[in-house]
C-alpha positions in Angstrom: 0.0 0.0 0.0 2.9 2.4 0.6 3.2 3.2 -3.1 -0.4 4.3 -3.3 -0.8 6.1 0.0 -0.4 9.6 -1.5 -2.2 9.0 -4.8 -5.4 10.8 -5.5 -8.5 8.7 -6.5 -8.2 9.8 -10.1 -4.7 8.4 -10.2 -5.9 5.0 -9.1 -8.7 4.6 -11.6 -7.2 5.7 -14.9 -10.0 4.0 -16.9 -12.4 6.7 -15.9 -10.3 9.1 -17.9 -10.3 11.9 -15.3 -7.9 14.7 -15.7 -4.9 14.6 -13.4 -4.0 18.1 -12.4 -2.4 20.1 -9.6 -5.3 19.1 -7.4 -3.7 15.6 -7.1 -0.7 17.4 -5.5 -3.1 19.1 -3.0 -4.5 15.6 -2.2 -0.9 14.3 -1.6 -0.3 17.3 0.7 -3.4 16.3 2.7 -2.1 12.8 3.0 1.3 14.0 4.0 -0.1 16.4 6.7 -2.2 13.5 8.1 0.9 11.3 8.3 2.9 14.0 10.0 0.1 14.6 12.6 -1.0 11.1 13.3 2.1 9.0 12.2 0.1 6.8 9.8 -1.6 7.1 6.4 -5.2 8.2 6.4 -5.9 5.2 4.0 -3.8 2.4 5.7 -6.4 -0.2 6.3 -8.2 -0.9 3.0 -5.8 0.5 0.5 -7.0 1.7 -2.8 -10.7 1.0 -2.2 -10.5 3.3 0.9 -8.8 6.0 -1.3 -11.4 5.7 -4.0 -14.2 6.1 -1.4 -12.3 8.8 0.5 -12.9 6.9 3.6 -10.7 8.1 6.5 -11.3 9.6 10.0 -9.5 12.1 12.1 -8.6 10.3 15.4 -10.9 11.4 18.3 -7.9 11.8 20.6 -6.2 14.2 18.3 -4.2 16.9 20.1 -4.5 19.3 17.2 -6.8 22.2 16.6 -9.8 22.2 14.3 -7.8 24.4 12.0 -5.4 21.6 11.2 -8.3 19.1 10.9 -10.0 21.4 8.5 -6.9 21.9 6.4 -6.5 18.1 6.1 -10.2 17.6 5.3 -10.2 20.3 2.7 -7.1 18.9 1.0 -8.7 15.4 1.0 -12.1 16.7 -0.2 -13.8 15.2 -3.2 -13.8 15.6 -6.0 -10.1 16.4 -6.5 -10.6 16.8 -10.2 
């Protein structure tokens, strides 16, 4: 899963023909911020299916402010294309 952990949904399902733009970089930034904050990928458990469904949660015991949570959520918002 490590190779896919920063890839945006449109980069995993190329058959849909969605445009890959700088928004995929914003997605990767959201994944990176999540990893920095919580020491794990937001999509670790179910791999690419979890990415395609944008299925992640901010840990309830997060010591960070809602500002950081909002930044991560905005970067990982759908659609990214």
